[in-house]
The first five atom37 places (N, CA, C, CB, O) and aatype in JSON, in Angstrom:
{
  "aatype": [12, 19, 11, 11, 11, 6, 2, 10, 10, 19, 10, 7, 12, 10, 4, 10, 9, 15, 0, 13, 9, 13, 6, 12, 13, 7, 2, 0, 2, 10, 19, 10, 3, 19, 19, 12, 10, 10, 13, 9, 16, 9, 0, 9, 13, 15, 2, 0, 17, 18, 10, 19, 10, 15, 15, 16, 3, 5, 11, 11, 11],
  "atom_mask": [
    [1, 1, 1, 1, 1],
    [1, 1, 1, 1, 1],
    [1, 1, 1, 1, 1],
    [1, 1, 1, 1, 1],
    [1, 1, 1, 1, 1],
    [1, 1, 1, 1, 1],
    [1, 1, 1, 1, 1],
    [1, 1, 1, 1, 1],
    [1, 1, 1, 1, 1],
    [1, 1, 1, 1, 1],
    [1, 1, 1, 1, 1],
    [1, 1, 1, 0, 1],
    [1, 1, 1, 1, 1],
    [1, 1, 1, 1, 1],
    [1, 1, 1, 1, 1],
    [1, 1, 1, 1, 1],
    [1, 1, 1, 1, 1],
    [1, 1, 1, 1, 1],
    [1, 1, 1, 1, 1],
    [1, 1, 1, 1, 1],
    [1, 1, 1, 1, 1],
    [1, 1, 1, 1, 1],
    [1, 1, 1, 1, 1],
    [1, 1, 1, 1, 1],
    [1, 1, 1, 1, 1],
    [1, 1, 1, 0, 1],
    [1, 1, 1, 1, 1],
    [1, 1, 1, 1, 1],
    [1, 1, 1, 1, 1],
    [1, 1, 1, 1, 1],
    [1, 1, 1, 1, 1],
    [1, 1, 1, 1, 1],
    [1, 1, 1, 1, 1],
    [1, 1, 1, 1, 1],
    [1, 1, 1, 1, 1],
    [1, 1, 1, 1, 1],
    [1, 1, 1, 1, 1],
    [1, 1, 1, 1, 1],
    [1, 1, 1, 1, 1],
    [1, 1, 1, 1, 1],
    [1, 1, 1, 1, 1],
    [1, 1, 1, 1, 1],
    [1, 1, 1, 1, 1],
    [1, 1, 1, 1, 1],
    [1, 1, 1, 1, 1],
    [1, 1, 1, 1, 1],
    [1, 1, 1, 1, 1],
    [1, 1, 1, 1, 1],
    [1, 1, 1, 1, 1],
    [1, 1, 1, 1, 1],
    [1, 1, 1, 1, 1],
    [1, 1, 1, 1, 1],
    [1, 1, 1, 1, 1],
    [1, 1, 1, 1, 1],
    [1, 1, 1, 1, 1],
    [1, 1, 1, 1, 1],
    [1, 1, 1, 1, 1],
    [1, 1, 1, 1, 1],
    [1, 1, 1, 1, 1],
    [1, 1, 1, 1, 1],
    [1, 1, 1, 1, 1]
  ],
  "atom_positions": [
    [[3.68, 4.98, -0.28], [4.15, 5.82, -1.37], [3.84, 5.15, -2.71], [5.67, 6.1, -1.23], [3.98, 3.93, -2.86]],
    [[3.42, 5.93, -3.64], [3.04, 5.4, -4.95], [4.3, 5.17, -5.78], [2.07, 6.37, -5.69], [5.2, 6.01, -5.84]],
    [[4.35, 4.0, -6.4], [5.49, 3.68, -7.25], [5.41, 4.46, -8.56], [5.56, 2.16, -7.53], [4.34, 4.94, -8.96]],
    [[6.55, 4.56, -9.22], [6.61, 5.34, -10.46], [5.73, 4.74, -11.55], [8.05, 5.45, -10.95], [5.1, 5.46, -12.31]],
    [[5.7, 3.41, -11.62], [4.93, 2.8, -12.7], [3.43, 2.92, -12.45], [5.31, 1.35, -12.87], [2.65, 2.87, -13.39]],
    [[3.02, 3.07, -11.18], [1.59, 3.24, -10.9], [1.11, 4.63, -11.3], [1.31, 3.0, -9.43], [-0.09, 4.83, -11.51]],
    [[2.02, 5.58, -11.42], [1.64, 6.9, -11.92], [1.18, 6.83, -13.37], [2.82, 7.88, -11.8], [0.38, 7.66, -13.81]],
    [[1.67, 5.84, -14.1], [1.21, 5.66, -15.48], [-0.26, 5.27, -15.52], [2.06, 4.58, -16.19], [-1.0, 5.71, -16.41]],
    [[-0.69, 4.46, -14.56], [-2.11, 4.11, -14.5], [-2.96, 5.33, -14.16], [-2.35, 3.01, -13.46], [-4.04, 5.51, -14.72]],
    [[-2.47, 6.15, -13.25], [-3.19, 7.37, -12.88], [-3.3, 8.3, -14.08], [-2.48, 8.09, -11.7], [-4.36, 8.88, -14.33]],
    [[-2.2, 8.45, -14.83], [-2.22, 9.29, -16.03], [-3.24, 8.77, -17.04], [-0.84, 9.34, -16.67], [-3.98, 9.55, -17.63]],
    [[-3.28, 7.47, -17.23], [-4.24, 6.88, -18.16], [-5.68, 7.11, -17.74], [0.0, 0.0, 0.0], [-6.53, 7.42, -18.58]],
    [[-5.95, 6.96, -16.46], [-7.31, 7.17, -15.98], [-7.72, 8.64, -16.08], [-7.44, 6.68, -14.53], [-8.85, 8.94, -16.45]],
    [[-6.81, 9.55, -15.75], [-7.13, 10.97, -15.87], [-7.4, 11.37, -17.33], [-5.99, 11.82, -15.31], [-8.28, 12.17, -17.6]],
    [[-6.63, 10.79, -18.24], [-6.85, 11.1, -19.66], [-8.19, 10.56, -20.14], [-5.72, 10.52, -20.52], [-8.89, 11.22, -20.91]],
    [[-8.56, 9.36, -19.69], [-9.86, 8.82, -20.08], [-11.0, 9.62, -19.49], [-9.97, 7.36, -19.66], [-12.01, 9.86, -20.15]],
    [[-10.86, 10.04, -18.24], [-11.91, 10.84, -17.6], [-12.07, 12.18, -18.3], [-11.6, 11.05, -16.12], [-13.18, 12.63, -18.54]],
    [[-10.94, 12.82, -18.63], [-11.03, 14.11, -19.3], [-11.61, 13.97, -20.71], [-9.65, 14.77, -19.36], [-12.37, 14.83, -21.15]],
    [[-11.27, 12.91, -21.42], [-11.86, 12.68, -22.75], [-13.36, 12.45, -22.63], [-11.19, 11.49, -23.45], [-14.13, 12.91, -23.47]],
    [[-13.78, 11.73, -21.59], [-15.21, 11.5, -21.38], [-15.94, 12.79, -21.06], [-15.42, 10.48, -20.26], [-17.05, 13.02, -21.54]],
    [[-15.32, 13.65, -20.24], [-15.94, 14.93, -19.9], [-16.05, 15.83, -21.13], [-15.14, 15.64, -18.79], [-17.08, 16.47, -21.34]],
    [[-14.98, 15.87, -21.95], [-15.04, 16.66, -23.19], [-16.15, 16.14, -24.1], [-13.69, 16.61, -23.92], [-16.83, 16.93, -24.77]],
    [[-16.34, 14.83, -24.14], [-17.34, 14.26, -25.02], [-18.75, 14.56, -24.51], [-17.14, 12.76, -25.15], [-19.67, 14.78, -25.3]],
    [[-18.91, 14.58, -23.19], [-20.24, 14.84, -22.62], [-20.65, 16.3, -22.79], [-20.26, 14.46, -21.14], [-21.78, 16.58, -23.18]],
    [[-19.75, 17.22, -22.49], [-20.13, 18.62, -22.42], [-19.72, 19.44, -23.63], [-19.53, 19.22, -21.2], [-20.11, 20.61, -23.74]],
    [[-18.95, 18.87, -24.53], [-18.49, 19.65, -25.68], [-19.41, 19.53, -26.87], [0.0, 0.0, 0.0], [-20.16, 18.56, -27.02]],
    [[-19.34, 20.53, -27.7], [-20.06, 20.47, -28.97], [-19.24, 19.66, -29.97], [-20.35, 21.9, -29.52], [-18.02, 19.54, -29.84]],
    [[-19.91, 19.13, -30.95], [-19.23, 18.3, -31.94], [-18.5, 19.19, -32.94], [-20.24, 17.37, -32.67], [-19.12, 19.81, -33.81]],
    [[-17.19, 19.24, -32.81], [-16.37, 19.91, -33.83], [-15.04, 19.17, -33.95], [-16.14, 21.42, -33.46], [-14.72, 18.31, -33.13]],
    [[-14.29, 19.51, -34.96], [-13.08, 18.76, -35.28], [-12.0, 18.93, -34.22], [-12.55, 19.2, -36.63], [-11.32, 17.96, -33.88]],
    [[-11.83, 20.13, -33.72], [-10.77, 20.38, -32.73], [-11.02, 19.59, -31.45], [-10.67, 21.89, -32.42], [-10.1, 19.0, -30.89]],
    [[-12.25, 19.58, -31.0], [-12.58, 18.84, -29.79], [-12.42, 17.33, -29.99], [-14.02, 19.15, -29.35], [-12.01, 16.63, -29.08]],
    [[-12.74, 16.85, -31.18], [-12.55, 15.43, -31.47], [-11.07, 15.06, -31.48], [-13.19, 15.07, -32.82], [-10.7, 13.99, -31.0]],
    [[-10.24, 15.93, -32.0], [-8.79, 15.67, -32.01], [-8.24, 15.67, -30.59], [-8.05, 16.73, -32.87], [-7.39, 14.84, -30.26]],
    [[-8.71, 16.57, -29.75], [-8.26, 16.61, -28.35], [-8.69, 15.34, -27.63], [-8.83, 17.86, -27.63], [-7.91, 14.78, -26.86]],
    [[-9.91, 14.89, -27.86], [-10.36, 13.66, -27.22], [-9.55, 12.46, -27.69], [-11.85, 13.42, -27.52], [-9.19, 11.6, -26.89]],
    [[-9.25, 12.4, -28.97], [-8.42, 11.31, -29.48], [-7.01, 11.36, -28.92], [-8.38, 11.35, -31.0], [-6.39, 10.32, -28.69]],
    [[-6.5, 12.56, -28.7], [-5.18, 12.7, -28.09], [-5.18, 12.17, -26.67], [-4.74, 14.17, -28.1], [-4.26, 11.45, -26.28]],
    [[-6.2, 12.5, -25.89], [-6.29, 11.98, -24.53], [-6.44, 10.46, -24.52], [-7.47, 12.63, -23.8], [-5.84, 9.79, -23.67]],
    [[-7.21, 9.93, -25.42], [-7.39, 8.48, -25.49], [-6.08, 7.79, -25.89], [-8.51, 8.11, -26.48], [-5.75, 6.73, -25.36]],
    [[-5.34, 8.39, -26.81], [-4.06, 7.84, -27.23], [-3.06, 7.84, -26.08], [-3.51, 8.62, -28.42], [-2.33, 6.87, -25.89]],
    [[-3.01, 8.93, -25.33], [-2.12, 8.99, -24.17], [-2.5, 7.92, -23.16], [-2.17, 10.39, -23.51], [-1.62, 7.28, -22.58]],
    [[-3.78, 7.7, -22.95], [-4.23, 6.68, -22.0], [-3.83, 5.29, -22.46], [-5.74, 6.76, -21.82], [-3.39, 4.47, -21.65]],
    [[-3.97, 5.01, -23.74], [-3.61, 3.69, -24.26], [-2.12, 3.44, -24.1], [-4.01, 3.56, -25.73], [-1.71, 2.37, -23.65]],
    [[-1.3, 4.42, -24.47], [0.14, 4.22, -24.39], [0.64, 4.17, -22.95], [0.86, 5.31, -25.13], [1.57, 3.42, -22.66]],
    [[0.05, 4.94, -22.06], [0.5, 4.88, -20.66], [0.12, 3.54, -20.02], [-0.1, 6.04, -19.86], [0.89, 2.99, -19.24]],
    [[-1.06, 3.02, -20.34], [-1.45, 1.71, -19.81], [-0.61, 0.6, -20.43], [-2.93, 1.45, -20.07], [-0.28, -0.37, -19.75]],
    [[-0.26, 0.73, -21.68], [0.6, -0.27, -22.31], [2.0, -0.25, -21.7], [0.68, -0.04, -23.82], [2.6, -1.3, -21.48]],
    [[2.51, 0.94, -21.42], [3.83, 1.06, -20.8], [3.81, 0.48, -19.39], [4.27, 2.54, -20.77], [4.8, -0.11, -18.96]],
    [[2.7, 0.66, -18.67], [2.57, 0.05, -17.34], [2.62, -1.46, -17.43], [1.26, 0.5, -16.67], [3.28, -2.12, -16.62]],
    [[1.93, -2.03, -18.42], [1.95, -3.48, -18.59], [3.33, -3.99, -18.9], [0.99, -3.91, -19.67], [3.73, -5.05, -18.42]],
    [[4.07, -3.26, -19.71], [5.44, -3.66, -20.03], [6.32, -3.62, -18.78], [6.03, -2.74, -21.12], [7.08, -4.55, -18.53]],
    [[6.2, -2.55, -18.0], [7.02, -2.44, -16.8], [6.65, -3.49, -15.75], [6.87, -1.05, -16.2], [7.53, -4.04, -15.1]],
    [[5.37, -3.77, -15.59], [4.96, -4.77, -14.6], [5.37, -6.17, -15.02], [3.47, -4.72, -14.39], [5.72, -6.98, -14.17]],
    [[5.33, -6.47, -16.31], [5.73, -7.8, -16.76], [7.24, -7.99, -16.64], [5.29, -8.03, -18.21], [7.69, -9.1, -16.35]],
    [[8.02, -6.94, -16.85], [9.47, -7.09, -16.69], [9.84, -7.21, -15.21], [10.21, -5.91, -17.33], [10.84, -7.86, -14.88]],
    [[9.07, -6.6, -14.31], [9.32, -6.75, -12.88], [9.01, -8.16, -12.43], [8.5, -5.76, -12.07], [9.71, -8.7, -11.56]],
    [[7.98, -8.78, -12.98], [7.64, -10.15, -12.62], [8.69, -11.14, -13.13], [6.26, -10.52, -13.17], [8.95, -12.16, -12.48]],
    [[9.28, -10.85, -14.28], [10.32, -11.74, -14.81], [11.6, -11.65, -14.0], [10.6, -11.41, -16.26], [12.34, -12.63, -13.92]],
    [[11.88, -10.49, -13.39], [13.08, -10.32, -12.58], [12.98, -11.1, -11.28], [13.32, -8.86, -12.28], [14.0, -11.53, -10.74]],
    [[11.76, -11.27, -10.77], [11.58, -11.97, -9.48], [11.63, -13.42, -9.65], [10.3, -11.6, -8.83], [11.49, -14.15, -8.67]]
  ]
}
């Protein structure tokens, strides 16, 4: 079973993949750039939150 904090990694990877797909197949316009930046921001924060949760679990052990 997947742990809750590992779902954050999955969310980050899905956001990066979707931003990459939008960049490959989309035309260059402002709305698409904002959507890609939103996906990248979600990926950064979810991966950062995973690192915080994993480091606090290691300190508890």
